[in-house]
C-alpha positions as CSV (number, residue, x, y, z in Angstrom):
1,M,11.3,23.2,23.5
2,K,8.0,24.8,24.1
3,D,6.5,24.7,27.6
4,I,3.4,22.8,26.6
5,K,1.8,22.5,30.0
6,A,2.1,26.2,30.6
7,L,0.5,26.9,27.2
8,I,-2.4,24.6,28.0
9,S,-2.9,26.2,31.3
10,Q,-3.7,29.6,29.6
11,M,-6.2,28.1,27.1
12,T,-9.9,28.1,27.4
13,I,-11.9,24.8,27.0
14,D,-13.1,25.8,23.6
15,E,-9.5,26.7,22.5
16,K,-8.4,23.3,23.7
17,V,-11.2,21.6,21.8
18,G,-10.1,23.5,18.7
19,Q,-6.7,21.8,18.8
20,L,-8.5,18.5,18.4
21,I,-10.4,19.4,15.3
22,Q,-9.1,19.1,11.7
23,L,-10.8,20.8,8.8
24,S,-10.2,20.7,5.1
25,A,-8.3,23.5,3.4
26,D,-11.5,25.0,1.8
27,F,-12.6,26.2,5.3
28,F,-9.7,28.7,5.4
29,G,-9.5,31.8,3.3
30,T,-6.3,33.8,2.9
31,D,-8.1,37.1,3.5
32,T,-10.7,38.5,5.9
33,E,-13.7,36.7,4.4
34,L,-15.0,33.4,5.7
35,T,-15.2,30.6,3.2
36,G,-18.4,28.8,2.4
37,P,-17.8,25.7,4.5
38,A,-17.0,27.8,7.6
39,Q,-20.2,29.7,7.1
40,S,-22.2,26.5,6.7
41,W,-20.9,25.1,9.9
42,G,-21.6,28.4,11.7
43,L,-17.9,29.0,12.5
44,S,-16.9,32.5,13.5
45,K,-13.5,33.9,12.8
46,E,-12.6,33.5,16.4
47,Q,-13.6,29.8,16.4
48,L,-11.8,29.2,13.2
49,S,-8.6,30.6,14.7
50,T,-8.6,27.8,17.3
51,I,-8.5,25.0,14.8
52,G,-5.5,22.7,15.3
53,S,-4.9,21.2,11.9
54,C,-5.8,21.3,8.2
55,I,-6.0,18.5,5.6
56,G,-4.9,19.6,2.2
57,G,-3.5,22.8,0.8
58,K,-2.8,23.8,-2.8
59,D,0.9,24.6,-2.5
60,A,3.6,26.0,-0.2
61,A,2.7,29.6,-0.9
62,T,-1.0,29.1,-0.1
63,I,-0.2,27.1,3.0
64,R,2.2,29.8,4.2
65,K,-0.5,32.4,3.8
66,M,-3.0,30.3,5.6
67,Q,-0.6,29.8,8.5
68,E,0.2,33.5,8.6
69,E,-3.5,34.4,8.8
70,H,-4.1,31.8,11.4
71,L,-1.2,33.0,13.6
72,R,-2.5,36.6,13.3
73,S,-5.9,35.6,14.6
74,D,-5.0,33.0,17.3
75,R,-4.4,34.7,20.6
76,N,-2.2,31.7,21.7
77,K,-0.1,31.8,18.5
78,I,-0.3,28.0,18.1
79,P,0.5,27.0,14.5
80,M,-1.7,24.6,12.6
81,M,-0.4,21.3,11.3
82,F,-1.0,20.7,7.6
83,M,-1.6,17.1,6.7
84,T,-2.4,15.2,3.5
85,D,-2.3,11.8,1.8
86,V,1.2,11.4,0.4
87,I,0.7,7.8,-0.6
88,H,3.1,7.0,-3.5
89,G,4.8,10.3,-4.2
90,Y,4.1,14.0,-3.8
91,R,4.8,15.4,-7.3
92,T,7.2,12.8,-8.6
93,I,5.0,9.7,-8.5
94,Y,6.4,6.2,-8.1
95,P,4.4,2.9,-8.3
96,I,1.3,2.4,-6.1
97,G,1.9,0.5,-2.8
98,L,0.9,-2.9,-4.1
99,G,3.2,-2.5,-7.1
100,L,6.2,-1.2,-5.0
101,S,5.8,-4.1,-2.6
102,C,6.3,-6.5,-5.6
103,S,9.9,-5.3,-5.6
104,F,10.4,-7.2,-2.4
105,D,12.8,-4.4,-1.6
106,P,12.0,-2.4,1.6
107,E,15.2,-0.4,1.1
108,L,14.0,0.8,-2.3
109,A,10.6,1.7,-0.8
110,G,12.5,3.7,1.8
111,E,14.3,5.6,-0.9
112,C,11.1,6.4,-2.7
113,T,9.4,7.5,0.5
114,E,12.3,9.7,1.5
115,M,12.0,11.4,-1.9
116,A,8.3,11.9,-1.3
117,A,8.9,13.4,2.2
118,K,11.4,15.9,0.8
119,E,8.9,17.1,-1.9
120,A,6.0,17.2,0.5
121,S,7.9,19.1,3.1
122,A,8.8,21.7,0.5
123,G,5.1,21.8,-0.5
124,G,4.2,22.8,3.1
125,I,3.0,19.4,4.4
126,H,3.9,18.4,8.0
127,L,2.3,14.9,8.2
128,T,1.2,12.3,5.7
129,F,-1.6,9.8,6.2
130,A,0.7,6.9,5.3
131,P,1.8,4.2,5.3
132,M,-1.5,2.3,4.6
133,I,-0.5,-1.1,5.9
134,D,-3.8,-3.0,5.9
135,L,-3.3,-6.7,5.1
136,V,-5.4,-7.6,2.0
137,R,-6.7,-10.8,0.6
138,D,-9.6,-9.8,-1.6
139,S,-8.9,-8.0,-4.8
140,R,-12.5,-6.8,-5.2
141,W,-11.6,-4.1,-2.6
142,G,-10.3,-1.0,-4.3
143,R,-7.9,0.0,-1.6
144,V,-5.7,-3.0,-2.2
145,M,-3.7,-0.7,-4.4
146,E,-2.4,1.2,-1.4
147,S,-1.4,-1.9,0.5
148,C,1.6,-4.2,0.5
149,G,-0.3,-7.4,-0.2
150,E,-1.3,-10.5,1.6
151,D,1.7,-11.4,3.7
152,P,2.1,-9.9,7.2
153,L,5.9,-10.3,7.3
154,L,6.5,-8.5,4.0
155,A,3.9,-5.8,4.8
156,A,5.5,-5.1,8.2
157,A,8.9,-4.8,6.6
158,F,7.6,-2.2,4.1
159,G,5.6,-0.4,6.8
160,E,8.7,0.0,9.0
161,A,10.8,1.2,6.1
162,Q,8.3,3.8,5.1
163,V,7.8,5.2,8.6
164,K,11.6,5.6,9.1
165,A,12.0,7.2,5.7
166,Y,9.2,9.7,6.1
167,Q,10.3,10.7,9.6
168,G,14.0,10.3,9.5
169,E,16.0,10.9,12.7
170,D,14.4,14.3,13.2
171,I,10.9,15.2,11.9
172,S,11.7,18.9,12.4
173,S,14.2,18.5,9.5
174,R,13.1,20.2,6.4
175,D,13.5,17.0,4.5
176,H,11.2,14.9,6.6
177,I,7.6,14.8,7.8
178,A,5.6,12.9,10.4
179,A,3.8,9.7,9.4
180,C,0.4,8.3,10.3
181,V,-0.1,4.5,10.1
182,K,-3.6,3.4,8.9
183,H,-6.2,1.9,9.2
184,F,-6.3,0.3,12.6
185,A,-7.5,-2.4,12.3
186,A,-8.3,-5.1,9.7
187,Y,-9.9,-2.6,7.2
188,G,-8.5,-4.9,4.5
189,A,-10.8,-7.7,5.6
190,A,-14.0,-5.9,4.6
191,E,-16.8,-8.3,4.0
192,S,-17.3,-9.1,0.2
193,G,-14.5,-6.7,-0.6
194,R,-16.9,-3.8,-0.2
195,D,-15.3,-0.6,1.1
196,Y,-16.3,0.4,4.6
197,N,-18.0,-2.9,5.1
198,S,-18.1,-4.9,8.4
199,V,-15.2,-7.1,9.4
200,E,-16.0,-10.3,11.3
201,I,-13.0,-12.3,12.1
202,S,-11.7,-14.3,15.1
203,E,-9.4,-12.7,17.6
204,R,-6.8,-15.4,16.7
205,T,-6.9,-14.5,13.0
206,L,-6.7,-10.8,13.8
207,R,-3.7,-11.2,16.0
208,Q,-1.9,-13.7,13.8
209,F,-2.3,-12.0,10.4
210,Y,-3.7,-8.4,10.7
211,L,-2.3,-6.7,13.8
212,P,1.5,-7.3,13.2
213,T,1.7,-4.8,10.4
214,Y,0.5,-1.9,12.6
215,K,2.6,-3.1,15.5
216,A,5.7,-2.9,13.2
217,C,5.0,0.7,12.4
218,I,4.4,1.6,16.0
219,D,7.7,-0.1,17.0
220,A,9.4,2.0,14.2
221,G,8.2,5.2,16.0
222,V,5.3,6.3,13.9
223,K,3.9,9.6,15.3
224,M,0.2,9.2,14.6
225,L,-2.3,6.4,14.1
226,M,-5.7,6.4,12.4
227,P,-8.5,4.0,13.3
228,S,-10.4,2.3,10.4
229,F,-13.9,3.1,9.2
230,N,-15.2,-0.4,9.6
231,D,-16.8,-2.1,12.5
232,L,-14.7,-5.0,13.8
233,N,-16.8,-7.8,15.3
234,G,-19.7,-5.4,15.8
235,I,-17.9,-2.4,17.2
236,P,-16.6,0.5,15.0
237,S,-12.9,0.8,15.3
238,T,-13.0,4.5,16.2
239,A,-14.7,3.6,19.4
240,N,-13.6,0.0,19.9
241,P,-12.3,-0.6,23.4
242,F,-10.6,-3.9,22.5
243,L,-8.6,-2.2,19.7
244,M,-8.1,1.3,21.1
245,K,-7.6,0.5,24.8
246,Q,-6.6,-3.1,25.3
247,V,-4.4,-3.7,22.3
248,L,-3.1,-0.2,21.4
249,K,-2.6,1.3,24.8
250,D,-2.4,-1.6,27.4
251,E,-0.6,-4.2,25.3
252,W,1.5,-2.1,22.8
253,H,1.9,1.0,25.1
254,Y,1.4,3.3,22.1
255,D,1.8,6.9,23.3
256,G,1.4,8.8,20.1
257,A,-1.5,10.8,18.7
258,V,-4.6,9.3,17.2
259,I,-6.8,10.9,14.5
260,S,-10.1,9.7,13.2
261,D,-10.6,9.1,9.5
262,W,-12.8,11.6,7.5
263,G,-16.2,11.8,9.3
264,A,-15.7,8.5,11.1
265,I,-16.8,9.9,14.5
266,R,-20.0,11.2,13.0
267,E,-20.5,7.8,11.4
268,L,-20.8,6.2,14.8
269,T,-24.4,7.4,14.6
270,V,-24.8,5.9,11.1
271,H,-23.4,2.6,12.4
272,G,-26.2,2.8,15.0
273,V,-23.9,2.6,18.1
274,A,-24.4,6.2,19.1
275,A,-27.7,8.0,19.3
276,D,-26.4,11.4,18.4
277,L,-23.2,13.4,17.8
278,R,-22.8,14.1,21.6
279,E,-22.7,10.4,22.3
280,A,-20.4,9.7,19.3
281,A,-18.0,12.4,20.6
282,R,-18.0,10.9,24.1
283,M,-17.4,7.3,22.8
284,A,-14.6,8.2,20.5
285,F,-12.8,10.5,22.9
286,E,-13.1,8.0,25.8
287,Q,-11.4,5.3,23.6
288,G,-8.5,7.6,22.9
289,C,-9.2,9.3,19.6
290,H,-7.5,12.7,20.0
291,I,-8.3,14.5,16.7
292,E,-11.6,14.4,14.8
293,M,-11.2,14.8,11.0
294,C,-13.8,16.8,9.2
295,S,-17.0,16.3,11.1
296,Q,-18.8,18.2,13.9
297,A,-19.0,15.8,16.8
298,Y,-16.1,17.3,18.8
299,Y,-16.7,20.8,17.6
300,R,-20.3,20.9,18.8
301,N,-20.1,18.6,21.8
302,L,-16.7,18.0,23.3
303,G,-16.5,21.3,25.2
304,D,-20.0,20.8,26.7
305,L,-19.1,17.2,27.7
306,V,-16.2,18.7,29.7
307,R,-18.2,21.5,31.2
308,D,-21.0,19.0,32.2
309,G,-18.4,16.9,34.0
310,V,-18.9,13.9,31.7
311,I,-15.3,14.1,30.5
312,P,-12.7,15.4,33.0
313,E,-10.8,18.5,31.8
314,S,-7.6,16.7,32.7
315,E,-8.3,14.2,30.0
316,L,-9.0,17.0,27.5
317,D,-5.7,18.5,28.6
318,A,-3.9,15.2,28.0
319,A,-5.3,14.9,24.5
320,V,-4.3,18.5,23.7
321,Q,-0.8,17.8,25.1
322,K,-0.4,15.0,22.6
323,V,-1.2,17.4,19.7
324,L,1.0,20.2,20.9
325,E,3.9,17.9,21.6
326,L,3.8,16.7,18.1
327,K,3.7,20.3,16.8
328,D,6.7,21.0,19.0
329,E,8.6,18.0,17.8
330,L,7.9,19.1,14.2
331,G,9.5,22.4,15.2
332,L,6.4,24.4,14.3
333,F,6.7,26.8,17.2
334,D,10.1,27.9,15.9
335,D,9.3,27.6,12.2
336,P,5.5,27.5,11.7
337,F,6.1,26.9,7.9
338,H,8.4,23.9,8.3
339,S,10.6,25.3,5.6
340,A,7.7,25.3,3.1
341,D,9.2,26.8,-0.1
342,D,7.7,26.5,-3.6
343,E,11.0,27.5,-5.1
344,R,12.8,24.7,-3.2
345,G,10.1,22.3,-4.3
346,R,10.3,23.2,-8.0
347,A,14.0,22.5,-7.9
348,M,13.3,18.9,-6.9
349,Y,9.9,18.0,-8.4
350,L,10.4,15.7,-11.3
351,S,14.2,16.5,-11.2
352,P,16.4,14.1,-13.1
353,S,17.4,12.3,-9.9
354,H,13.8,11.9,-8.7
355,R,12.7,10.7,-12.1
356,A,15.5,8.2,-12.2
357,L,14.4,6.8,-8.8
358,A,10.8,6.6,-9.9
359,R,11.9,4.8,-13.1
360,R,14.0,2.3,-11.2
361,A,11.2,1.7,-8.8
362,A,8.7,1.1,-11.7
363,E,11.1,-1.4,-13.3
364,E,11.6,-3.4,-10.2
365,S,7.9,-3.4,-9.3
366,C,6.6,-4.8,-12.6
367,V,6.0,-8.5,-12.6
368,L,6.6,-10.7,-15.7
369,L,3.7,-13.2,-15.5
370,K,4.3,-15.2,-18.7
371,N,6.9,-15.3,-21.4
372,D,7.0,-17.9,-24.1
373,G,10.2,-16.6,-25.6
374,V,8.7,-13.3,-26.8
375,L,10.5,-10.9,-24.5
376,P,12.7,-9.1,-24.5
377,F,12.0,-7.7,-28.0
378,P,15.1,-7.0,-30.1
379,T,15.9,-3.4,-30.6
380,D,16.7,-3.6,-34.4
381,L,13.0,-3.8,-35.4
382,K,11.6,-1.6,-38.2
383,R,8.1,-1.2,-36.9
384,V,6.5,-1.5,-33.4
385,A,2.7,-1.3,-32.9
386,V,1.5,0.0,-29.5
387,V,-2.2,-0.7,-29.2
388,G,-4.9,-0.6,-26.6
389,P,-6.4,2.1,-24.3
390,Y,-3.2,2.6,-22.4
391,A,-1.0,2.9,-25.6
392,D,-0.8,6.7,-25.6
393,N,-2.5,7.2,-22.2
394,K,-0.5,9.1,-19.6
395,S,-2.9,8.1,-16.8
396,V,-0.4,5.6,-15.5
397,I,0.3,7.4,-12.2
398,G,-2.8,5.9,-10.7
399,P,-5.1,7.1,-7.8
400,W,-4.0,8.8,-4.6
401,S,-1.2,10.5,-6.6
402,C,-1.3,13.7,-4.4
403,K,0.1,16.6,-6.5
404,G,1.2,14.4,-9.4
405,K,0.0,15.5,-12.8
406,V,-1.0,13.1,-15.6
407,D,0.4,15.3,-18.3
408,E,3.8,15.1,-16.7
409,A,3.9,11.3,-16.9
410,V,5.4,9.3,-19.8
411,S,3.1,7.1,-21.8
412,I,4.1,3.7,-23.1
413,A,4.3,4.8,-26.7
414,E,6.4,7.8,-25.7
415,G,8.8,5.7,-23.7
416,I,9.3,3.3,-26.6
417,R,9.8,6.1,-29.1
418,E,12.4,7.7,-26.8
419,L,14.3,4.5,-26.4
420,L,14.2,3.5,-30.1
421,P,14.4,6.8,-32.0
422,D,15.2,5.0,-35.3
423,V,12.2,2.6,-35.1
424,E,8.8,3.4,-36.4
425,V,6.5,3.3,-33.4
426,L,2.8,3.5,-34.3
427,S,-0.1,3.5,-31.9
428,A,-3.9,2.8,-32.0
429,H,-6.5,3.1,-29.3
430,G,-8.5,0.0,-30.2
431,C,-11.2,0.4,-27.6
432,G,-11.9,2.0,-24.3
433,Y,-11.4,0.7,-20.8
434,L,-14.6,1.5,-19.0
435,F,-17.3,-1.1,-18.2
436,E,-19.6,0.7,-20.7
437,D,-17.0,0.9,-23.5
438,L,-18.4,-1.7,-25.8
439,D,-17.6,0.0,-29.1
440,K,-15.4,-2.2,-31.3
441,S,-15.1,0.3,-34.2
442,G,-11.4,0.8,-33.4
443,F,-10.6,-2.9,-33.6
444,D,-9.9,-2.8,-37.4
445,E,-7.3,-0.1,-37.1
446,A,-5.5,-1.8,-34.2
447,I,-5.6,-5.2,-35.9
448,E,-4.2,-3.9,-39.2
449,L,-1.5,-2.0,-37.4
450,A,-0.6,-5.2,-35.5
451,K,-0.4,-7.2,-38.7
452,S,2.1,-4.9,-40.2
453,A,4.4,-4.6,-37.1
454,D,7.5,-6.6,-36.2
455,A,6.3,-6.6,-32.6
456,V,3.2,-5.5,-30.8
457,V,2.7,-4.1,-27.3
458,I,-0.9,-4.4,-26.1
459,C,-1.7,-2.0,-23.3
460,V,-4.9,-2.8,-21.4
461,G,-6.2,-2.6,-17.9
462,E,-8.7,-0.8,-15.6
463,P,-8.8,3.0,-15.3
464,A,-7.4,4.7,-12.2
465,H,-10.7,5.6,-10.8
466,Y,-11.7,2.0,-10.6
467,S,-9.2,1.6,-7.8
468,G,-8.8,3.4,-4.5
469,E,-11.3,4.3,-1.8
470,A,-14.9,3.4,-2.4
471,N,-14.0,1.7,-5.7
472,S,-14.9,-1.9,-5.1
473,R,-15.6,-4.3,-8.0
474,A,-17.9,-7.3,-8.3
475,T,-16.1,-8.5,-11.4
476,L,-12.4,-8.7,-12.0
477,T,-12.1,-9.2,-15.7
478,L,-10.7,-6.5,-18.1
479,P,-13.6,-3.9,-18.4
480,G,-15.4,-3.4,-21.7
481,V,-14.2,-5.3,-24.7
482,Q,-10.5,-5.3,-24.0
483,T,-10.4,-9.1,-23.7
484,E,-11.7,-9.4,-27.2
485,L,-9.1,-6.9,-28.4
486,V,-6.2,-8.7,-26.8
487,N,-7.3,-12.1,-28.2
488,A,-7.8,-10.6,-31.7
489,I,-4.4,-8.9,-31.7
490,N,-2.7,-12.1,-30.4
491,A,-4.3,-14.0,-33.2
492,V,-2.8,-11.9,-36.0
493,N,0.6,-11.3,-34.6
494,P,2.1,-13.9,-32.1
495,N,5.1,-11.6,-31.5
496,S,3.0,-9.6,-29.0
497,A,3.3,-8.8,-25.3
498,V,0.4,-7.7,-23.1
499,L,0.9,-5.0,-20.5
500,I,-1.7,-4.9,-17.8
501,F,-2.3,-1.7,-15.8
502,G,-4.4,-1.4,-12.7
503,G,-4.6,-1.2,-9.0
504,R,-5.6,-4.8,-8.1
505,P,-5.0,-8.4,-9.3
506,L,-7.4,-8.9,-12.2
507,D,-8.9,-12.1,-13.6
508,L,-6.7,-12.6,-16.7
509,T,-7.9,-16.2,-17.4
510,A,-9.6,-15.2,-20.7
511,I,-6.4,-13.8,-22.2
512,Y,-3.9,-16.2,-20.7
513,D,-3.9,-18.9,-23.4
514,S,-3.7,-16.5,-26.4
515,S,-1.0,-14.4,-24.8
516,R,2.6,-15.4,-25.2
517,A,3.9,-12.7,-22.9
518,M,2.2,-10.8,-20.0
519,L,3.7,-8.1,-17.9
520,E,1.9,-6.7,-14.9
521,M,2.6,-3.0,-14.8
522,W,0.2,-1.9,-11.9
523,F,0.1,1.9,-11.9
524,P,3.8,2.5,-12.3
525,G,4.0,6.3,-11.8
526,S,5.5,9.3,-13.6
527,E,8.1,7.2,-15.4
528,G,5.9,4.3,-16.3
529,G,6.4,4.6,-20.1
530,R,10.2,4.7,-19.8
531,A,10.2,1.7,-17.4
532,A,8.0,-0.3,-19.7
533,A,10.3,0.4,-22.7
534,D,13.3,-0.6,-20.7
535,L,11.6,-3.9,-19.7
536,L,10.2,-4.7,-23.1
537,F,13.4,-4.3,-25.0
538,G,15.8,-5.8,-22.4
539,K,17.5,-2.7,-21.1
540,A,16.1,-3.7,-17.7
541,N,15.5,-7.3,-16.5
542,P,12.1,-8.0,-14.7
543,C,12.6,-9.0,-11.1
544,G,9.2,-8.2,-9.4
545,K,7.3,-11.0,-7.5
546,L,3.6,-10.9,-6.8
547,T,2.6,-9.9,-3.3
548,M,-1.1,-10.7,-3.9
549,S,-2.5,-13.8,-5.6
550,F,-4.3,-13.5,-8.9
551,P,-7.6,-15.4,-9.0
552,K,-8.9,-17.5,-11.8
553,G,-12.3,-16.1,-11.2
554,V,-13.9,-13.6,-8.8
555,G,-15.7,-16.5,-7.0
556,Q,-12.3,-17.6,-5.6
557,C,-12.0,-14.3,-3.6
558,P,-10.7,-13.9,-1.0
559,I,-7.7,-16.0,-2.1
560,Y,-4.3,-16.0,-0.5
561,Y,-1.2,-18.3,-0.3
562,N,-1.0,-18.7,3.5
563,R,-4.4,-20.5,3.7
564,M,-5.1,-22.9,6.5
565,L,-4.7,-26.7,6.1
566,S,-8.0,-28.4,5.2
567,G,-9.0,-31.9,6.2
568,R,-9.9,-32.5,2.6
569,P,-7.4,-30.7,0.4
570,N,-8.3,-30.4,-3.2
571,Y,-5.5,-32.6,-4.5
572,K,-3.5,-35.6,-3.4
573,P,0.2,-35.4,-2.8
574,D,0.7,-36.8,-6.4
575,G,-1.3,-33.9,-7.8
576,V,-4.3,-36.0,-8.8
577,W,-7.7,-34.3,-8.2
578,Q,-10.1,-36.0,-5.9
579,A,-13.8,-35.9,-5.2
580,F,-15.3,-34.5,-2.1
581,A,-12.5,-32.0,-1.8
582,N,-11.9,-28.4,-0.8
583,G,-12.2,-26.8,-4.3
584,Y,-14.5,-25.5,-7.0
585,L,-15.9,-27.6,-9.8
586,D,-15.2,-25.0,-12.5
587,C,-11.7,-23.6,-11.6
588,G,-10.2,-25.5,-8.7
589,S,-8.9,-23.6,-5.7
590,R,-5.4,-22.6,-6.9
591,P,-4.9,-19.1,-8.2
592,L,-3.9,-18.2,-11.8
593,F,-0.7,-16.6,-10.4
594,F,0.7,-17.3,-7.0
595,F,2.0,-15.0,-4.3
596,G,5.8,-14.8,-4.8
597,E,5.6,-15.7,-8.5
598,G,7.5,-13.7,-11.1
599,L,9.7,-14.4,-14.1
600,S,13.0,-13.1,-15.3
601,Y,14.9,-12.9,-18.6
602,T,17.6,-15.0,-17.0
603,S,17.3,-18.3,-15.1
604,F,18.2,-19.1,-11.6
605,E,19.0,-22.5,-10.1
606,Y,18.7,-23.3,-6.4
607,E,21.7,-25.6,-6.1
608,S,21.5,-26.5,-2.4
609,M,20.1,-25.6,1.0
610,T,22.1,-26.5,4.1
611,L,21.3,-26.0,7.8
612,D,24.1,-25.7,10.3
613,A,21.8,-27.6,12.8
614,H,18.6,-29.5,12.6
615,E,17.5,-28.8,16.2
616,L,16.6,-25.4,17.5
617,T,16.3,-24.4,21.1
618,E,14.7,-21.3,22.5
619,D,18.1,-19.6,23.1
620,D,19.8,-20.6,19.9
621,K,19.5,-20.1,16.1
622,I,19.8,-22.1,12.9
623,T,21.7,-20.6,10.0
624,V,20.2,-21.6,6.6
625,T,22.5,-21.3,3.6
626,V,21.0,-21.3,0.1
627,R,23.3,-21.7,-2.9
628,L,21.9,-19.8,-5.8
629,K,23.3,-19.6,-9.4
630,N,22.4,-17.4,-12.3
631,T,22.4,-20.1,-15.1
632,G,21.2,-17.7,-17.8
633,D,23.0,-15.3,-20.1
634,R,21.8,-12.1,-18.5
635,D,22.5,-10.3,-15.2
636,G,19.5,-10.4,-13.0
637,K,17.9,-10.1,-9.5
638,E,16.2,-13.0,-7.7
639,V,14.1,-12.8,-4.6
640,V,15.0,-15.8,-2.4
641,Q,11.9,-16.6,-0.4
642,L,12.2,-18.9,2.6
643,Y,9.0,-20.6,3.8
644,M,8.1,-22.9,6.7
645,H,5.3,-25.1,7.7
646,D,4.6,-26.4,11.2
647,K,3.8,-30.1,10.7
648,V,1.8,-30.7,13.8
649,S,0.5,-28.1,16.2
650,S,-2.3,-27.6,18.8
651,A,-4.2,-25.4,16.3
652,V,-4.5,-25.6,12.5
653,R,-1.7,-23.7,10.9
654,P,-1.2,-22.4,7.3
655,V,0.0,-24.5,4.5
656,Q,3.1,-22.3,4.3
657,E,4.3,-19.0,5.8
658,L,6.9,-16.7,4.6
659,L,9.8,-16.8,7.1
660,A,12.3,-14.5,5.4
661,F,13.3,-13.1,2.0
662,K,16.4,-11.5,0.4
663,K,16.8,-9.9,-3.0
664,V,20.1,-10.9,-4.7
665,F,21.8,-9.6,-7.8
666,L,23.9,-12.1,-9.8
667,K,25.8,-11.6,-13.0
668,A,25.3,-14.2,-15.7
669,G,27.0,-17.4,-14.6
670,E,27.6,-16.1,-11.0
671,S,26.8,-18.1,-7.9
672,A,26.3,-16.8,-4.3
673,D,25.4,-18.1,-0.9
674,V,22.3,-16.5,0.7
675,Q,22.0,-16.9,4.4
676,F,19.1,-16.6,6.8
677,E,18.8,-17.0,10.5
678,I,15.9,-18.8,12.2
679,K,15.2,-18.1,15.9
680,E,12.4,-19.4,18.1
681,P,10.3,-16.2,18.0
682,A,9.8,-16.6,14.3
683,L,8.0,-19.9,15.0
684,R,5.4,-18.5,17.4
685,F,1.7,-18.4,16.7
686,W,-1.5,-17.5,18.4
687,N,-3.2,-20.6,19.8
688,A,-6.9,-21.2,20.4
689,Q,-6.6,-19.4,23.8
690,N,-5.2,-16.3,22.1
691,Q,-1.8,-16.8,23.6
692,L,1.4,-16.2,21.6
693,I,3.4,-19.4,21.9
694,S,5.7,-21.7,20.2
695,E,5.5,-25.5,20.4
696,A,8.1,-28.2,20.2
697,G,7.9,-30.2,17.0
698,E,9.0,-30.7,13.4
699,F,9.0,-27.9,10.8
700,E,9.3,-28.1,7.1
701,L,11.5,-25.5,5.4
702,F,11.6,-24.7,1.7
703,V,12.8,-22.2,-0.8
704,G,10.5,-21.3,-3.7
705,Y,7.2,-19.4,-3.8
706,A,3.8,-20.3,-2.5
707,D,3.1,-23.9,-3.5
708,H,6.3,-24.2,-5.6
709,R,9.1,-25.8,-3.7
710,Y,12.6,-25.8,-5.2
711,I,14.6,-27.2,-2.2
712,C,13.2,-28.6,1.1
713,D,14.6,-29.6,4.5
714,E,13.4,-30.1,8.0
715,F,14.3,-29.1,11.5
716,T,13.0,-29.6,15.0
717,L,12.2,-27.1,17.7
718,V,13.2,-28.5,21.1
719,K,11.7,-27.2,24.3
């Protein structure tokens, strides 16, 4: 272990400040010449040698050279940390976060994350800006694609699994890297779904729904945290005392490092809460932001703030200690390269085992939304038509795909041809998928091809660059003329299945009636084409369940299953619509597809639900046993979802809340008992006084999904 305090004692103030600055890779040359960005900032070689971390880096060889040059020029011989966004794979790309969460399988997410950590570590990366664990309820926001959806329990489970998989038992291991949870807090609640927009929510809502996901990652031991861009109730998160001091430090006792998002400290001046960069630097630092990413507030002002006595040098030392301790924990003082090795990386990038895992993840992440007896297609067909802008398109890896390469992915047509080598598989583009793609000249070719085919696979969606950061949408329908193409193909060949690609729930109302089968593919990753072929032709059985509701129209957004009870619900208990109710005249208030919804090629029957007790005390538990049977003729997996509703409480509670879930594999005809335990802490909620409590009373319990109840029972909490 490095003697960190002794090292800090020999550093100048400016050298200490340098450790708290992160610059992008293009600031650093691998020879004696300064790069353009360094010149534009007025950075000398001496100042550049003090920089503590770098975001980005081409490959392991380049990063090794950058580190070698840095260590030659830094008199203290402190290695840089290299960080980047490894979101859903490094070189082998698996499904986007929203898609992977639809597997309802945190263990699978952990396997994928561990694969990404191995590849990233070989590529020279020490820390990833993941998991992104923001709760999301509005599909207009482009960054829903990185998230785990609209339920805090599910998102917390995935966040915990990813943190543990990235970091392992020892982050100095060559197979692991450090993780950074983001974006603290409530970034996913941006007003109108517009990225970077204000968030205005009550403290009770914040604590009940949004904060638990970050807390789960902190409890899992995440090494770094990133505040969000947005202002929360009027104060930007980066300098928000309620978030950064009261919640993060005083209540949660978080003791790890904190890094700003790109330029977020400078943006305190744009928000209008800081007059200049000096004030912005002071505000962010005083609220516990240790590292500034890619802006000049700390670089130009933090040293002077210390020299002027505004910030005690002891506090600067404490921040530097956080950074150096993380470097020491990563083992960088012993191995500044963290085993970065391009040759080692090439041996695992897209290796058969890594591709197999990515393929399995894609298969289990896809959600069968509708199936009127069309799927799975038989394999003894003579001709299959694959039409639409995603037919031969390899851009299925999606945004935030790190070092993934589109040309290394498998398209849908390729996947089907590989699976069915004796079947004639023809493809036609049909139309484009951009907003401005209104050309229908390709319709005729696609329609004629569909007419002549035994089965048709229609591949539509939004392009990758319509999702991700800064890519919000005001409409959620299929861009361009894709809706017309889908309806035209369905009209000439009813033996068609629609595959939807994208990074968010789309409004699919206009194609729902004409489509007999609909499969949500998300952005499935490198193996998307093979996974699609497996699912379409029955080699794999769909088992994904939605983790975000699909609206019937953009006007329903934000829409989510765990909505609060209304005094005037939009339907009576018998399902009859009523006037003066909580709904819309033109589409009601229920989504097109619900949270937790997803079909299979087999059928499952929930035969019974038994409770070993109907009264629960604070020191006891109730065991719930659900009897599940696969009543179909195919093996399959079912996600058993247990929900509860607090019938009477001191504050309005949600219509239903996910209490627990388990994914179960059953062979055709097989039955199994699935057990859950309910303890008093699971029933706690934040009351009107922002206290976390539970209250005595009756609770409804049911198995199903969202508003669909298969089996119900009740129990009472006794206090």
